[in-house]
C-alpha positions in Angstrom: 0.0 0.0 0.0 1.1 3.6 -0.7 1.7 5.9 2.3 1.4 9.6 1.9 2.7 12.3 4.2 1.3 15.7 3.4 -0.7 18.8 4.1 -4.4 18.4 3.3 -4.7 21.8 1.5 -1.4 21.5 -0.4 -1.9 22.0 -4.2 0.8 19.5 -5.0 -1.0 16.9 -2.8 -4.3 17.8 -4.6 -2.7 17.0 -7.9 -1.2 13.7 -6.7 -4.4 12.7 -4.9 -6.4 13.3 -8.1 -4.1 10.8 -9.9 -4.3 8.2 -7.1 -8.1 8.6 -6.7 -8.9 8.5 -10.4 -6.9 5.2 -10.7 -8.7 3.9 -7.6 -5.4 3.3 -5.9 -5.6 2.7 -2.1 -3.3 4.8 0.1 -2.9 5.9 3.7 -2.7 9.6 4.3 -0.9 11.2 7.2 -1.6 14.9 7.9 1.8 16.4 8.7 0.2 19.6 10.1 -2.1 17.8 12.6 0.3 14.9 13.5 3.8 15.9 14.7 5.0 12.3 14.6 3.9 12.0 10.9 5.7 15.3 10.2 8.9 13.8 11.8 8.6 10.7 9.7 8.2 12.7 6.5 11.3 14.8 7.3 13.3 11.6 8.1 12.3 10.1 4.8 12.6 13.1 2.6 15.1 15.3 4.4 12.7 18.3 4.4 9.2 19.5 5.0 7.8 19.3 1.5 4.4 18.0 0.7 3.5 15.4 -0.3 6.0 12.6 0.4 4.7 9.5 -1.3 6.2 6.2 -0.1 5.8 2.9 -2.0 6.0 -0.7 -0.8 9.6 -1.0 -1.8 10.5 2.0 0.5 11.2 4.2 -2.5 9.5 7.6 -2.4 8.7 10.7 -4.3 8.6 14.2 -3.0 6.3 16.8 -4.6 6.2 14.7 -7.8 5.1 16.1 -11.1 2.1 14.4 -12.6 4.2 12.6 -15.1 6.8 11.5 -12.5 4.0 10.0 -10.3 2.3 8.3 -13.2 5.7 6.8 -14.4 6.4 5.5 -10.9 3.0 4.0 -10.6 3.5 2.2 -14.0 7.0 1.0 -13.0 5.6 -0.4 -9.8 3.0 -2.2 -11.7 0.2 -0.4 -9.9 -1.3 1.0 -13.1 -0.8 0.0 -16.7 
């Protein structure tokens, strides 16, 4: 399952969420503004406070991905065709 650390109102998260939702991809979202422990994990993973940080099953991650970068990653993971 995909895990996302982000800010609910972030425009970059809105774009990524639209891609995940339109493809009916399940993910777990952690609000880094409301949950300090989630924010700490996001910083540990990405080295910063950017939103979103999208983590895949193989522990690879994307930070503030462009739409093509996220789509390419989902294809390479075999999540979408």
